[in-house]
Backbone bond lengths (Angstrom), bond angles and torsions (degrees), N, CA, C in turn:
res aa  C-N    CA-C-N  psi(-1)  N-CA   C-N-CA  omega(-1)  CA-C   N-CA-C  phi
1 X - - - 1.444 - - 1.520 111.25 -
2 X 1.282 119.92 22.94 1.439 119.68 176.92 1.513 114.12 102.58
3 X 1.302 117.76 24.18 1.446 120.75 -178.67 1.516 109.63 -125.05
4 X 1.303 115.94 147.93 1.453 121.54 173.92 1.529 106.60 -127.89
5 X 1.304 117.45 127.02 1.463 121.39 176.72 1.521 108.19 -77.89
6 X 1.317 117.24 134.82 1.453 121.66 -179.87 1.518 111.55 -96.43
7 X 1.288 115.95 -65.57 1.467 120.57 -176.65 1.516 108.20 -159.07
8 X 1.287 114.71 169.48 1.457 118.88 177.86 1.524 109.43 -84.80
9 X 1.321 116.04 138.39 1.457 122.38 177.93 1.520 108.68 -122.48
10 X 1.313 115.87 149.98 1.458 121.01 178.16 1.522 107.36 -96.25
11 X 1.338 116.05 109.46 1.458 121.14 -177.19 1.519 108.30 -133.43
12 X 1.315 116.21 132.11 1.471 123.10 174.57 1.524 112.70 52.61
13 X 1.322 117.25 39.35 1.442 120.82 173.03 1.516 115.82 89.32
14 X 1.335 119.00 1.68 1.460 120.18 177.13 1.528 109.79 -151.11
15 X 1.312 115.23 165.69 1.458 120.59 -178.00 1.523 110.66 -83.80
16 X 1.321 115.42 136.89 1.458 122.04 174.61 1.519 108.04 -128.54
17 X 1.310 115.64 167.38 1.459 121.04 175.59 1.517 109.77 -96.23
18 X 1.320 115.44 146.38 1.459 120.70 177.13 1.528 107.88 -96.10
19 X 1.311 116.04 129.76 1.459 123.07 -179.91 1.518 109.75 -120.25
20 X 1.316 115.05 147.47 1.459 121.32 172.73 1.514 107.15 -122.51
21 X 1.323 116.98 126.95 1.456 121.85 -178.62 1.518 109.30 -126.09
22 X 1.308 115.84 151.08 1.452 122.30 174.33 1.522 107.31 -118.53
23 X 1.329 115.94 127.34 1.457 121.81 177.48 1.527 107.57 -111.43
24 X 1.321 115.58 124.95 1.459 122.63 178.57 1.522 107.95 -104.94
25 X 1.329 116.99 128.41 1.462 122.32 -179.68 1.531 107.91 -120.20
26 X 1.324 115.76 122.61 1.468 121.96 179.53 1.515 109.82 -128.23
27 X 1.329 115.65 154.13 1.455 120.13 175.03 1.524 109.86 -65.11
28 X 1.319 116.77 144.88 1.460 121.16 177.48 1.520 109.25 -67.24
29 X 1.337 115.50 154.60 1.461 120.34 174.72 1.516 109.17 -57.00
30 X 1.317 116.30 136.32 1.463 121.40 179.56 1.513 114.04 92.44
31 X 1.335 118.19 -12.17 1.465 120.59 177.37 1.526 107.83 -87.51
32 X 1.314 116.90 130.41 1.458 122.82 -178.18 1.533 110.96 -59.67
33 X 1.328 115.46 136.65 1.467 122.10 179.87 1.531 108.52 -126.63
34 X 1.338 118.23 78.37 1.461 120.12 -176.58 1.529 113.41 -60.99
35 X 1.320 117.30 -34.78 1.467 119.88 178.18 1.528 110.31 -65.57
36 X 1.318 116.51 -42.17 1.453 120.70 177.03 1.519 111.89 -61.76
37 X 1.338 117.07 -40.82 1.463 120.93 178.70 1.528 111.53 -65.08
38 X 1.329 116.79 -39.69 1.467 121.00 178.19 1.522 110.65 -63.97
39 X 1.318 116.09 -43.57 1.468 120.20 178.65 1.527 110.05 -64.60
40 X 1.331 117.17 -41.36 1.463 120.48 178.46 1.522 110.86 -60.14
41 X 1.328 117.93 -44.69 1.469 121.27 177.31 1.525 110.82 -57.55
42 X 1.338 116.90 -42.99 1.465 120.81 -179.54 1.522 111.01 -67.51
43 X 1.317 117.38 -40.92 1.466 121.84 179.75 1.528 110.13 -61.84
44 X 1.323 116.15 -45.74 1.471 120.68 179.61 1.525 110.21 -64.80
45 X 1.337 117.58 -40.45 1.467 120.09 -179.78 1.531 111.70 -67.53
46 X 1.325 117.69 -20.96 1.466 121.30 175.50 1.528 111.93 -83.00
47 X 1.324 116.39 -0.65 1.451 119.97 176.18 1.513 115.30 100.39
48 X 1.299 117.61 8.16 1.466 121.31 179.24 1.526 109.42 -97.93
49 X 1.326 115.59 66.33 1.458 121.93 -175.83 1.503 114.55 -69.04
50 X 1.312 117.61 -12.74 1.463 119.85 -179.72 1.531 112.01 -77.10
51 X 1.335 117.75 -13.70 1.467 121.06 178.78 1.527 108.15 -78.70
52 X 1.324 116.31 124.50 1.463 121.68 -176.64 1.524 113.89 -101.60
53 X 1.329 116.76 -26.42 1.467 119.31 -174.90 1.513 109.71 -153.05
54 X 1.315 116.47 144.03 1.461 123.14 172.19 1.521 107.05 -127.52
55 X 1.313 116.84 127.89 1.462 122.34 176.98 1.522 108.23 -115.92
56 X 1.309 115.98 129.36 1.460 119.80 177.56 1.520 109.42 -97.36
57 X 1.307 115.40 158.39 1.452 120.55 179.90 1.512 110.79 -167.24
58 X 1.309 114.63 -164.40 1.464 121.65 -179.66 1.520 108.81 -129.55
59 X 1.323 115.01 149.56 1.453 121.35 178.37 1.525 107.84 -128.67
60 X 1.321 116.75 128.52 1.457 122.00 -179.19 1.521 109.08 -121.42
61 X 1.328 116.10 137.18 1.465 122.08 172.89 1.516 108.05 -111.24
62 X 1.316 115.24 129.72 1.460 120.52 179.25 1.518 108.74 -123.35
63 X 1.310 116.09 134.54 1.453 123.09 174.39 1.520 106.23 -115.72
64 X 1.341 116.20 122.64 1.455 118.94 -175.48 1.515 110.98 -145.30
65 X 1.312 115.00 162.33 1.460 122.77 175.69 1.517 108.28 -105.97
66 X 1.327 115.55 136.90 1.462 120.30 179.05 1.533 108.88 -152.73
67 X 1.322 115.17 160.21 1.469 120.31 179.72 1.512 112.13 -66.57
68 X 1.349 116.20 -37.01 1.460 120.29 -178.66 1.519 109.28 -158.21
69 X 1.325 115.53 179.17 1.470 119.90 -176.57 1.519 112.53 -64.43
70 X 1.317 117.67 -37.41 1.470 120.21 179.17 1.521 111.57 -63.58
71 X 1.319 117.08 -42.21 1.464 120.73 178.64 1.530 110.07 -64.70
72 X 1.333 117.14 -41.28 1.468 120.77 177.88 1.521 110.29 -63.21
73 X 1.329 117.14 -43.53 1.462 121.33 179.91 1.523 110.91 -61.34
74 X 1.313 116.97 -41.61 1.463 121.00 179.05 1.525 111.55 -61.64
75 X 1.327 116.32 -46.12 1.467 120.94 -178.84 1.527 110.60 -63.57
76 X 1.327 116.93 -47.61 1.463 120.41 -177.88 1.528 110.54 -63.98
77 X 1.318 117.74 -41.40 1.460 120.93 178.68 1.525 111.27 -62.60
78 X 1.321 116.90 -42.69 1.462 120.26 178.13 1.523 111.48 -62.73
79 X 1.330 117.08 -42.59 1.464 120.99 178.99 1.523 110.13 -63.39
80 X 1.333 116.79 -43.69 1.467 120.10 -179.42 1.525 111.22 -64.15
81 X 1.326 116.94 -41.46 1.463 121.00 -179.77 1.521 112.22 -68.34
82 X 1.330 117.13 -40.99 1.456 121.26 -172.09 1.517 114.27 -89.23
83 X 1.345 117.39 -24.64 1.456 119.17 -170.81 1.529 114.55 -130.61
84 X 1.320 117.30 -44.73 1.463 120.13 -169.61 1.522 113.99 -81.50
85 X 1.324 117.84 -23.72 1.461 120.10 -176.82 1.523 110.88 -128.55
86 X 1.321 114.43 155.30 1.460 122.13 172.87 1.530 105.96 -102.60
87 X 1.322 118.99 107.51 1.469 120.69 -173.04 1.529 114.41 -63.18
88 X 1.315 117.87 -17.83 1.464 120.42 177.78 1.530 110.48 -74.52
89 X 1.344 117.16 -37.77 1.462 122.02 -173.59 1.520 114.47 -109.84
90 X 1.323 117.46 -21.64 1.461 120.17 -168.89 1.526 112.21 -128.33
91 X 1.330 114.19 152.56 1.456 123.16 169.35 1.523 107.53 -112.25
92 X 1.318 116.68 152.83 1.466 119.50 175.19 1.511 109.01 -130.44
93 X 1.311 114.51 158.77 1.459 120.72 171.17 1.513 108.27 -146.44
94 X 1.305 115.92 147.66 1.451 122.36 175.08 1.518 106.45 -93.95
95 X 1.329 116.83 126.73 1.468 119.54 -177.25 1.516 111.24 -127.36
96 X 1.312 115.25 166.38 1.468 121.31 -176.39 1.518 112.49 -67.98
97 X 1.309 114.39 150.43 1.448 123.05 170.83 1.521 106.60 -140.34
98 X 1.298 117.84 132.30 1.463 120.07 179.44 1.514 110.19 -62.16
99 X 1.295 115.88 144.49 1.467 120.64 -179.83 1.522 109.69 -60.93
100 X 1.314 115.30 131.91 1.469 121.62 177.53 1.524 108.66 -90.94
101 X 1.308 115.73 159.86 1.470 120.69 178.07 1.522 109.19 -63.54
102 X 1.301 116.52 137.09 1.476 120.83 176.73 1.505 109.55 -70.02
103 X 1.328 114.99 144.56 1.466 118.88 178.77 1.494 111.63 -106.70
């Protein structure tokens, strides 16, 4: 579901897996996107007339520890629903991110 396990971490007395997730938040279809329209005008004025639409949004990266992928998915979904997106205006999705080097 868009998660990559990095390594095991020792948290709260037991080992958990570290996950990195990317949450993409975009305006729902039909919601006005003035920033996207401004960017589209600029893109077309630069000579890229083949571009028909620009949609703006937000991208969030979360690094978390969880027992398994399902637990990580639950936490990330709750965070996206409660904090990262406005359900009236925006949709979100959790997408893949390549595993980063452990530090």
